[in-house]
N, C-alpha and C positions, 0 to 999 in steps of 0.2 A: 742086294747086298750093301751094306754101309762101309764107305771107305772114307770119305771126308766129313770131318765133325766139326761144327762150330760151337761155341758158347758165347752168348752175351751176357754180362754181368759177372763181376769179379768181388762181390761181397762174400757172406760166409757161406752159402749154398754154392755159389759160383767156384769159389776157390776149392772146395772139396772136389768138384768135377773136374777142374783144371788140373789139380795135383794128380788125379788118376788117368784122365784120359791123355794129357800130355805126355805123361811118363810112359803110358802104353803106346800111344800112337804118335809120337814125335813129329813124323813127317807128314802126317794127315789131320792134325789138329790145329785149329784157327781160333783165336780170340777176337771177337768182333769189338771194335771200339773206334771212336772218332774223334777229331779235334786234339785239344790238349791232352785229354786222357789217353789217347792212342799214343802222342808222342812220349808221354811219362812212362808208359809200359813199355815201350820200345826200348827207352834208354834205361829205366831202372828195373825192369821185370817187376814180378810179384813176389812178395814174401809171404810164404805160406809154411807154417810151423818152422819159421826161421831159416827156410831154405828159398833161395831166389830162384824162379823159373821164367824162362823168357821163351814163351810160345810165339808163334807167327801170328803178328797183328794183321788182321783183314779188315781194311777200312775203305778201300777204293774197288769199284768194279773192273778197273783196269788190270787187276792183279787176276782176273779170270779164274777164281776158284769156284769149282762146283760143289756145293755143300749138299750132302746127302742127308745130313741131320744137323738141325740147328736147336739147341737147348737154349730156352729163355729163362734166365735167372736172375732177373732184376727185381726191384722194389714194385708193387702193383702201381704206385702213383707215377712211376716212370714209363710205363707201358706206351702210352701214346707216342712219346718222343722216340722210344725205342723202335716202334713201328716204322716211322718214318726213316730212322738211320738204317733199318735193315732191308728196306723195300728193294733198293738196288743190288743188294748182296746176296739175294736168293732166289733160286728159280722154282718153276711149279713143281718139280719133282723133289724138292726139299721137305722132307719130314720135320715138322714142327713139334717140339716137347716143351711147353711151360712147365716152369716148377716154381709157380708164384703163389703167395698166400691169397687165401679167398676162393670164390667159385666163379668168378667172371672171366678169367684170362683167356681160357679155351674158346669161347663164344666171342671175345672181342677179337682174337687172332684170327678166327675163321672169317669174322666178318671183313677183316682187312685183307686176308689172303684166301679167297673162296676156292683157288685153283689147288691149293695145297692140303696135304693130310696133316691135320692138327690134332694131337692126342690130348688126353687128360693126363697130369702127372702131378704127383706129391712126394715132398722130402719130409721124412719124419725121423725122430730119435736121433738128431744130431746135436753135438755140443759145441759146434762151430761159433766163434765170436770173433768180432774185428775189433782191432786196437790201433786206431790211426790207419795207416795204410797196411797194416800186418794182420793177417788171419791166423787163427790157431784152433786145431780141433784134434781131439783123441777118438772120438766116434764119428765115423762118416754117415752113419744112420741107413735109411733104407729109402730107394725110389720105388714108388708105386705108380704104374702106368698102364695104358690102354685107351681104348675108346670107351665110350660110356657103357658098352656092354661087349663083352669078350667071349661069347659062347657062339661060333667057335673063335679062336684066336686068329686075327689076321696075319698073313705073312710078314708085314711091315712092322707090325707091332713086336712080334718075335725077334725079328732083326734088330731092332732097337734095344730090346732086352739082352740079347746076346752081346751086342757091341759094348754096352755099359758094363755087363757081366765080365766082358773079357778084359776089362780095365782094373778089374777087382772090386767094383762097385756092387753093392748088394741091391740088385734090380729085380723086381717082381711084377708079373701080370696079375690083376685082381678082376674077377668076374663083373663086378659092378662097380666101376670108377666113379660114378657119380656118387655113390654111397660113400666110398672112400674119401673123396673129396670133401664131401659135406662134414664128414666126420672131422677131419683136420681143421675146417672152418670153425666146427662147434668148439674145439679144443682151444683154438686162437680166440675166438670171440668170448668164451668165458673166460679162460686162463689169462691170456694176455691183457686183457681189458681189466681184469681184476688185480692183477699184478702193478698195472699202472695207476689205477684208480687208488689203491691202498699204498703203493710205493713199496713193495717187497718182494723178497726172493721167493722162490718155491716152497721152501721149507715150511713157511707160515701157513701155507694152505691147510694142512693138517692139523694145525695147531689151534686156529681161530675158525669157529663155525661159521660166523658171520661172512667171511671170506667164500666159503664153499656156498653159501646161501646166494651171494651175488654171482657167483659162477653159475649156479643151477637155475636162476631167474632169467640170465642171458641166454642159457642153452635152451630153456623151456620154450621160449620163443621161437628159436630155430626149428623145434620139433613140430611145432604148429604150422610153421611155413612149409616144412617137407611134406606135410600131408597135401598142402595146396599145390606144391610143385610136383607132387608125385613121384618123390625120392625115398627110397626105402630106409627112413630113419624113424626110430621109435623111442621111448623112454628108456629102454633097455641100452641103447646106444649111448643116451646121457648119462647114465649110471656108470656105464664102463668108461666114458671119457672123465668123468670126475675122480674115479678110481685111479685111472693113469695120471693124471695130474698129481694126485695125492702121493703116489709114488715117484714123482719127481726128485732127484738129488736135492738136498736141502739148500745147496749153495747156487743151484742153477737160477739163472734170470731170464725170464721170457724175453723174446726178441724185442717186443715192442718197448719193453722197459729199458733194454739197453738202447735202444734208439733215443728215447726221452731223454736218458741220463748223459748221453753223447751229443744232444741237441740236434739230433738229425730229424728229418720228416718222419712222420709215422703213418701207419697204414689204417687209421681208424675208418676211412671210408669203405675198405673192405670188408670190415667187420661190422660194427653196429651202423655203419652208415647203408651197406648192404642189407641188412636186417630191417631197418627203417623203410627203404625203399620197396622191398619185397612185401612188408606189411601193408604198406600204402596200396600197392598193386591188388593185393589180395582182400583188402578190407580187414586185416588181422591186427589188433592192438600190439605194439611193442614198447611199452613204457620203459622197462628195464633197460633196453639198449638205447633208448631216446635219452634216458637221463645219464648214461655212462658217455654216450656221445657228446652231449653238451658239456658235461664236466670235464672230460679229457680235453676237448677241443678248447675250452675256455682256460684251462690250466696251461695249455700250450702258448696259447695267445698271451696271456698275463706273462709268461716267461720270456716271451719274445718282444713284448714292449718293455720289460724291465732291463732289457740287454741295451736298449736305447736310451736309458735314463741317465 
């Protein structure tokens, strides 16, 4: 049974989790943070949908908190530093649920915490966005979770699902979570990268055939990689993902475009970067993602250089 719940990461996804879990379990919810960030949160709390929440900040082993569940909701480029931060704060019985973009977080956390049960997790269909230190959302989305394969469903997976659902979150267990995770990766690698490369909101996807072709080329390379990695992904998944993107609200901005416009770091390594590395591993050409990687990385570097002129 899950009693004490921790979350690390208070961005868009983390804030959705915090607003539900802290409200539902105020005495058993902990926000993991360290240093100046922890002090700021203790003093100011978190602004989520213009409400100020002040959960317990867990940053020191001397607090002697025994976490049953830790949800990791940080950006992928921060994961290595986060692993160092959380290492003294969790025990071997803590279940870890990563909700990061890309497909590598579960393996990276399992390597760092071989004694822990580390699940696969995906958050989809949320409209959360960050403005400064404030987060707003109207649609909390769906959490998809489980081990790689969930037939039968393990008791700890059911416990996590029930804990999240008990706070009002839409949480569901899927039979093949590797496939679910790769589908989300396809969506971001195609949609987010095209949005950043062209610099447009999602409404332009269905209006400009060339944008759809860029998305298709990026995703086609993932379909080939899936065959090599023995993940159950086909061209039908590609077509489904493209149709899903074409149905996005016209005003919606993909998360990586939001990060680019705000001058924040971006997760290009988890998208095109991972495609390129897996392509090299299996001897599969990945020219579309290689071009997108170089183009977006170059634009980001030029933008950073201009700031210092």
